[in-house]
N, C-alpha and C positions, 0 to 999 in steps of 0.2 A: 196224785197220791201214790207215790212210788215207795215201796217198802223193801226194795232190793237190799239184801244183806242184813235186814232187821230180824230179830228173834222175838216172837210173841207167844205168851202163855194165855190161853183162852180157857177159862173154867166153864164147866157145863157144856163142853163142845161136842158131845156125842150126838146131839140132835138139836132141832129148833133154831133159836136165835144164835146159840153158840156155834153150831155147825155152819150157819150162814156167815157169821163173822170170820171163822177160821178159813172158810173158802174164799171170802173176799180178800182177806189179807194175803193168802197164798197166791191168789191170782195176780196180786200186785208185787210179788217177789219175796214175801216174808217166809221165814221158816216157822213152823207152828208146833207148839206143844199142846196136844189135845188132851185136856183133862176130862176124866169121867170118874164116877164113883162105883156104880153097880153094873151098868150096861156096857160091858166090854165089847160085845158084838157090834153095838151101834158106834162105839168109839173107833173100832176097826173100819167100819164103813166110812166114817168121816175121814179117817186117815188115808184110806185108799183112794178117796175121791179128790184129794188135794193135789194141786199142781205143784211142780217144783220140788223143793226139799233139799236135803233129807229132813223129814218131820219126825215127830215122836209122839207117843201117848204116855200119859202118866195118871196113875190112879191115886185118889185121896178122898177121904171123908172130910169135907171142909168144916164140919162141925167140930173136928178134933184139932186143936192148935198144933200139936206135934206133927200130925199128918200134913198140915199145910206147910210147916217149916221144912219137912222132909221132901215134899213135892217140889218146892222152890229150889232147894239144894240140888235135887236130882236133875231138874231142868237146866240149871246153871252148869252143873258138871258135864252134862251131855252136849248142850248147845253153846256153852261158853259165856253167855250173858242173856239177859232179858231186857229188851228195849221197850216192849209194850205189854202191859197186863190188862186183860179184859176180864173183870169180875162179873160173870154171867150166871154162875151156878146159883140155883135157888129153888124154893118150894112154895107152893100155894095150897093151903089147907083151910077149908071152911070150918068155923067153929062158932056159930051164932050163940051168943050168950044165953039166950032163953032155952036152948035145946041141948046144951052139953053139961056134963057134970063138972064140978070144980076140979077134979083130978084131970079130966080131959082138957079143960081150959088151961091149966098149968102146963101140962105136957106139950100142948100145941104151941103155946107162947115160947117155951124154952127151946123146942125143936126149931121153930121158925126163926127166932132171933139168933140162935147158934149158927144156923146155916146161912141165912140171908145177910145178916148184919155182921156177926162176929167172924164168919168165914171170910167175907170180903175184907174186913178190917185186918185180920191176921195175914192174909195174902198181900194186902197193900203194905203192911209193915215189912214183911220179909223181902218183898221185891223192891220197895223203896230204899231199904238199907243197901241193897246191891246197887241200885241205880245211883245212889249218892256216891258210891265208890267209882262208878263207871262214867260219871259226868252228866247223867240226866236220863230222862225217859218219860213215858206217858202211861197214865192209868185211867181207864174208862170203866165206870161202874154202871151196870145195867140195873136201873131202878124201876119205877112204875108211876103211872098217873095216880094210882091208888094212894100214893103218899100225900096227894093234894085233895082228891075228891072224897076220900074216906072209903073204907071197905067194911060195911056193916056186918057182912057174913064172915069176914076174915080179918078181924081187927089186928091180929098179930102180923099179918102180911103187910097191911098198910103201914103199921108202925115201923116194921123192919125196913121198908123202902124209904120212909121219911128219914130214918136214921142213916141210911146209906147216902141220901142227898146231903144231909148235914155233915156227915163224915167227909164226903167228897169236897165240900167247900172248905171245911177246916183244913184238910190236907193240902188243898190248893194253896192256901196261905202259908202253911208250914213248910211246904216243899219247893215253892217257887225259887228261893235262893239257891237251891241245888239243881236248877234247870229241870225239875220234874213237874209236869203239868197234869192236873187231875180234873176229870170231867164226869158228868152223869148223863145218861140217856134214859129218858122216862117214857117207855111205850105205854099205849093202852092195850086193848085186846090185839093179839097177834095170832095168826093162823099157824098153830103148832100142834104137836101131839098132845101137849098138856091142856090145850084149850078146845080140843076137838069135841069133847062131850058137850060142852056148853054151846058151841057153835052149831052143832048138828041137832041139838035138842029143841024143845018147844020155845026156849028163849032166844034161839039163834037170830031170828029176824029182829027182835028187840035190841040185841047186842049190836048187830050191824047198823041198825038205825040210830045208834048213839052218835055216829059220825054223819055229817052231811054228804059224805062220799058213799054212804050206805054199804060200807064194807069194813073189814078190819085190815090191819097191816099184814104184810108178808114178812117173814124173817129177813128177807133180802133188803127190804126197806129200812128195817131197824139197823141191819148191818152197815148200810151205807152211811148212816148217821154216826155209827161207832167208828168206822175207819176214817171218816172225815176228821173227827176230833183226834184220832190217834196219829194223824199224818202231820208232817212238817207244815208250819204256817198257821196253825191254830193256837199258837202260844198265848195270845192275848185273850183267848176265850177261856183260859183256865178258871175253874170254879163254876162254870156255867152248868145249867141243867137244861138239856135240850129235849123238848117235848116231841114225841112221835106218836100222836094219838088221833090224827085225822080230824082235828078240831072237835073231838068228842068231849074234851074238857079244856076250857080256855082259862088262862089266868094272866094277870098283869101286875 
């Protein structure tokens, strides 16, 4: 898995899975565009930790289509091209139907779909159009096991991730003639800052017990799956959804 000379845009790369993906790609020779929205200090920390380079950081609210377009244009202008796009930016918000107002219900659905699904769709469009001109590339969307098992406390999240899976497979078919390969990686619980409250709280043991390994994934384990799909030689896996959930949810 050699990415020497490759240029990669990783969204949501300021921490967690995105940071691990950026680090794994940089370790293997890629130049990285570290995307963030609000936490510039964390993005700087990611940037300073990356091997090789030169790398760059880029800010964008992926819920805003024009911001996504500007982000992609900025990366291309600075780095010359984008060979790999990893759509990792996302949010998780609980909004159980029985406990929220209709207004909160609407707002959570809109915010979640705009960031998780539409943000990745817009980034895929902008980057794919560039890749079509350059002769190909790879897009990996980080989704979730919640797309399959259901998210009763966060239905918008589950729906957004199911949408990402379907989008990945649709784009895999549409973009294959252009030598562009599209994949999805669907983790379960991952030990990140976003999940820390749940893992350290009273439900932590129950969450870990969902897997027969009695633990959750590390960001590095998810990153290994991402960079495998983003590497040369995985062409015929285009359209696949790769589960990384420690057998906590099995499907066939």
